[in-house]
C-alpha positions in Angstrom: 0.0 0.0 0.0 1.2 3.5 -0.8 2.0 5.7 2.2 -1.1 7.7 3.2 -1.0 11.2 4.6 -3.3 10.7 7.5 -4.5 13.5 9.8 -6.9 13.7 12.8 -10.5 13.7 11.7 -9.8 11.6 8.5 -12.1 8.6 7.9 -10.5 5.4 6.7 -11.6 1.8 5.9 -10.2 -0.8 8.2 -9.9 -4.3 6.7 -11.9 -7.2 8.1 -10.3 -9.2 10.9 -11.4 -12.1 13.0 -15.2 -11.9 13.0 -15.3 -8.1 12.4 -16.2 -7.0 8.9 -14.5 -4.2 7.0 -15.6 -0.9 8.6 -15.2 2.9 8.7 -12.9 4.4 11.4 -12.3 8.0 12.3 -8.7 8.8 13.1 -7.9 10.9 16.2 -4.1 10.5 16.5 -1.5 9.3 13.9 1.6 7.4 15.1 4.5 5.9 13.2 2.9 2.4 13.2 -0.8 2.8 14.0 -3.6 5.3 14.4 -6.0 5.7 17.3 -9.7 6.7 17.1 -13.2 5.3 17.0 -15.1 2.9 14.7 -17.8 4.7 12.9 -19.7 1.7 11.4 -20.0 -2.1 12.0 -20.3 -4.1 15.2 -17.6 -2.0 16.9 -19.3 1.4 16.1 -18.4 3.8 18.9 -15.6 1.7 20.2 -12.1 3.0 20.7 -9.3 1.2 18.7 -5.6 1.3 17.8 -5.4 -0.4 14.4 -2.0 -0.8 12.7 -1.4 1.2 9.6 -1.3 -2.0 7.5 -5.0 -2.6 8.4 -6.0 0.6 6.6 -7.5 -0.3 3.2 -8.0 3.3 1.9 -8.7 6.9 2.9 -12.4 7.7 2.5 -12.6 11.4 3.6 -10.3 14.0 5.0 -10.9 16.4 7.8 
């Protein structure tokens, strides 16, 4: 995947894992190897998470 320029407030798609389907995620903080924020859709909607950058499928919208 190409390096993404991620910023707080961006919405990305997180790939499916375990029993959790692909879902939207709003970024709050960007680190070197992961982002923090909250799931927007799916069974984890409203839940805090720290997905690794390699779990990001693509950028949906920017802040």
